[in-house]
N, C-alpha and C positions, 0 to 999 in steps of 0.2 A: 506672718503672712498666711500660714496654714490656719491659724485661729480665725483670722478675718474671713477666709473663704468658707470655713465651717459655719460661722455665724450667718454669713450671707445665704448659704445653702439652706440652713434651717429656717431663715426668714421666708424665703420663697416657697419652701415646703408648706409652712403654716399658711401662707397666703393662698396657695392653690387649694389646700384642704378646706379652708374657710369659704373660699369662693364656690367650690363645688357643693359644699353643704348648704349654702344659701340658695343655690339654684334648685337643689333637691327639695328644700322646704317650700320654695315658691311654686313648684310644679303643681298643676291641678290634678285632682284625683280622677282616675279613669274609671268609667262604669265597669261593674263586675264582669259583664259578658265580654269586655274587651281587654281585661287585665287579669286573665285567669292564670297566667304563668307565674304570678307572684305568690301564690298560695296553693295549698292542696284542698281540693273540694271535699275529699274524704278524710275522716279521721284514721289514724293508724288502727287497724283491726285489733281487737282485744284477743281474739282467738280464731281458730279455723272456722267456727260456725259463723261468726260475723263476717269474716272475709268471704265465705261462700255466698252469704246473703247479698253483700254489696256487689260481688262479681255478677250474680244473677241480674241484679237491678241494672247495672251498667250494660251488660251484654244484651239484654232484651230491649232496653231503651235505644241503644245504638242501632240494633237491628230494625226497630220500628222507624227510626228517623231515616235510615238507609233505604228501607222499602218505600217510605213516603217520597223521598227524593226521586227514586226510580219511577214511581207512579206519575209524578209531575213531569218528569222527562218524557214519558210516553205521551202524556196529554199535549205537551208542547210540540212534540214531533208531528202530531196530527193537526192541532188547532193553533199553533204558534203564530201563524201568519193571518189568522182570521180575526174578527172583532172580539172573539173570546180570549185571544192571547193575553191581553193585559190582565185579565182576571186571574190567570194562572201564575202571575208574578208572586203569589203566595209562596211559590217555590223558593224565593230569596230567603225567607225566614227559615224554611226547612233546611236550606244549605247551612245557615248559621247554627241550627240545632245539631246537625250532623257534625259540623266542624268542632263544636264544643265536646260532643261525646267522643270523637276521635282523639281529642286532646286528653280528656280525662282517662280514657282507656290506656293511652300511652304513659301518662304520668303514674298510673297505678299498676302497670304491667298486667292488664286484664286482656285476655284474648277475646276477639269478637266471636260471634257464633260461626261455626263451620259451614253454616248454610247461606252465607252471604252470596255465593255464586247463584244459588237458586233464587234468592230474593231479588237479585239483580235482574234476572230474566222475567220472573213472575210479576214483579212490580211494574216493569216497563210494559209488559203485555197487558196488564190490567188497565194501566193508564191509557194506552193507545186504543184498546178495544172499546172502553167506555167513551172515549173521546169521539170514536166513529159514530156514536149515537147522537153526536152534536153537543152543543153547550150543555144541554140539560143532563145528558148522560155523564159528562165530565163532572158536573157539579154534584150529581147524585153519588158518584164515586167518592168525591171529596167529603161529602157529608158522612157517608158510611165509615170511611177510614178515619177521619178526624174524630168522630164520635167514639170509635173504638180506642184510639190512642188516648183521648182525654179521659175516658173511663179507666183505662189502665193506669194512667198517671195519678188519678184520684185514689185508686187502690193503693198505690205505692206511698202516696202522701199520708193516708190514714195509717198505714203500717208503720212508717217511720215516726209519725207523731206519737203513736202508742208506745213505741220502744223508747225513744229519747230525743225529743225535738231539739234540745240544745246541742246534743252531740252531732246531729246531722243538719245543722242550720244551712250550711252552704249548698248541700245537695238538695235540700228541700226548696231553697230559693230558686234554684235552676229548674227543678221539676215544675214548680208552680208557675214560673214565668213561661215555660214552654207549653204547659197545659193551657194557660190563658190564650196563648197565640193559636194553638190548635182549635180552641173553641171559636176564635174569631174566624178561622178558615171555615169551620163548620157552618157558622151563621152566614158567611158570604155565599156558601153553596145554596143554602135555603133561600136567600134573598134573590138568587139568580136562577130560580125555577127548577131546582133539583127535583122537586116532588112532581113535576109535570111530565117527566119522562115516562113512557109506557112501562108498566111493570115495576114501578119505583120500589115498592115494598119488597117484592121478590128479589130485585137486584140488590137492594140494601142489605137484606138479611143474608144473602149468599156471600156478599163481600165481607160482612162482619163475621160470618162463620169462618171464612178463610183467615181473617185477622186473628181471631181467637186461637185458631190452630197454629198460626205462625208465632204468636206470643208464647204459647205453651212449649213448642219445640225449641224456640230460640233461647229460652231461659236454660235449657238443659243440654243443648248440643253445641 
């Protein structure tokens, strides 16, 4: 009797194990950006120097996406109910970027910049103040910020490619994807009259100067 029960138990164990395996094999692959918890984006650092480099990359990229989110939040607070509101739905992609870097920071135990409270306020104020200039002002801000972020991403891509593109494949894929989306936002701004705002070049240069300063300190603090 005990032998019969033991055989029966083994039979059902094998059945459920096989059934579960088949279901797993049949499941469809999920795109990288939605299935990030199944793998590590970063390789295990070889030494303290590499860890410091990767920490700087993650810290500043997270800060940039956080600031961009706050800028769009400020723009939506002013223009969200206007006809310009739908244009600012670029914010949805920025939320995805920020969520991804939040996840990578947590996975790799990298602290964000200590200046996030400052970027919270500064980003919102920049978005709201440029939106008060109307659609053109908001789009000019978008062009300036997204151009700065794209250039910074390009710099990181070049640096990682020079070091070891195979070692940093996953990180490079993420940075390239986000870079391309930032360029789309930049082009959207130009297509919607960013350059027609009075003092466009002065405004753009001032914003980009602030972006460069924010990038510099966010890497280090």
